[in-house]
N, C-alpha and C positions, 0 to 999 in steps of 0.2 A: 292189231291190225294197221296194214296196208292201206294208205287212200288212194282207194279206187273202187268208181260204178260200174260191175260188171256189167252190169242188167237194168232195166228200167222195163216193169210192167202196168200195164196202165187198165183198168177195171173199164171197161166196154159194157154198153148194153144189148147192141149187137153184132156179134162177131162177124158177120158176114161181110159188113158194112163200114167195121172197120177197117177190117181188111183188104175192103175195094178202093177205098180213101187213101190207106198208108202205101200199097201196093199200086194202082194205078195213077190213084189221082197226087201222089206227091216220088213215086219211082223210088219207093224203096223196097232192098232185091230179099225175100220172101224168102226164108227157110224153108217153105213147107209148114203147112196148116193141118192136124188134125181137129177131132170133132168138137176142140174144145179152147182150144190155146193157137197160137199163131207166135211163128219168132220171126224176126228182122235182121239180117246181119248189116249191123252200122260201121260206122271208122271207130275201129277199140270196145267197142260196146255192144250189145243189143237191145231189142228192143219185144217185150212180152207182149199179145194181148191173151187177155183172157175175162173172163166174165165178169162185170162187176159182183153180182152178188156171191160169186163161187171167192175171189179173191178177197172177197170180206168174210166171207168163212172160214178161208182158208188160213187169215191173220187174228181169227177171234173178235172183229170189231163189225159192227153197224156198219148197213151196205149204204143207209138212209145219211141224205146230205146232199148241198147245190150249194151254189158258189163260188165264191173264192175257195179252193183245198188247199190253199197253206204254201204253192210251187207254181214254176215256171219252169214248163223244159224250155231250151237253148239254139238254136240252131247259128251258130259264127257264120259269117260269108265275106266272101274277097272285099266286097264294092258295095255304096251304099247303090248303084243298078240292082244286082245282086237281090239285095234285100226286094226292092218293089219286085223282082220276078220272082221270087220264092213266094210274096206273101200274094199275089197273083195267081201261079200255082195254085197254092191251097184255097183259096178261094172258091175258083176254077172246080176245082176238087169238090165242094161242096163245105167248104171250114167258115166261116163265120166272123168278117173282120170285126177287131174287138179296136182296134187303134192302128191309124193308120203310118205309114213309116214318115218316120220327121226326125228332123237330128233332134238329141236330146243331150239333158244337160252335162254327161258324163264324157262328151267332145264325139260322142256316136253317132250311129244312123240305126235308129230299128222303128221296126211296128210287130201287133200282137195278132196271134188270129186265135179260136176254140176252132179243135180239130170237134167228131160227130158228138165225142160224148163230153163236149164242156172244157175238155185240157188244152189249158192255156199252153201257146207254144210264143216266144220272142224270139223274132232273127233280126238279129242284126250285124252290124259291122263296127267294128273296133278297132277303128288302126293300130293303137297301141297293144293288141293282145290280139293279134290274126296270127296263128300260128300253119294254119295252113296251109298250101297252093297259092301263091302271087295269081291277082286276075290273071284270064289266059292261060295260065300253066292248069297241066291235066293234072 
C-alpha cells in the first residue's frame, strides 16, 4: 500500500448547509453536488460530504455518537496571522470556536474550530513543517 490519503469524506446532518459552509464560508472549490453527495477539490486530495446516516450505513457501522470522534482535520498555513484569519473566517461562516489561536508547546501556533457537524479542524502554523508557498506568495 502506498502512503497517501486520497479523499476525506465527512458524514453530515444537513448536506445543503454543509455545502454552503465549505463553499461559501471557507471558499473551498465545489466540484458539483448531486442530490446525495458533494465533492471539493483540495490541494492534493478531495473532501467529500455525505449524509451521516448514509455514510454509516455504507460502512456498516452505527451512525450514533457524539463528542470527540478520535481525529481532527488540520489546515496548515504560512503564518500566525493566517491562522487568526482562517479561524475568524470559519467562525464568521458558522463554525464554533473551540480553542482560540495561541502559541503551543510544539513551537507553533494553532487554534481549533468545529464545523456545522462538530468535526474538529485545527488551523496551525508550524515553522518547522511548512511545505506550501511562503507568506505573500501565491
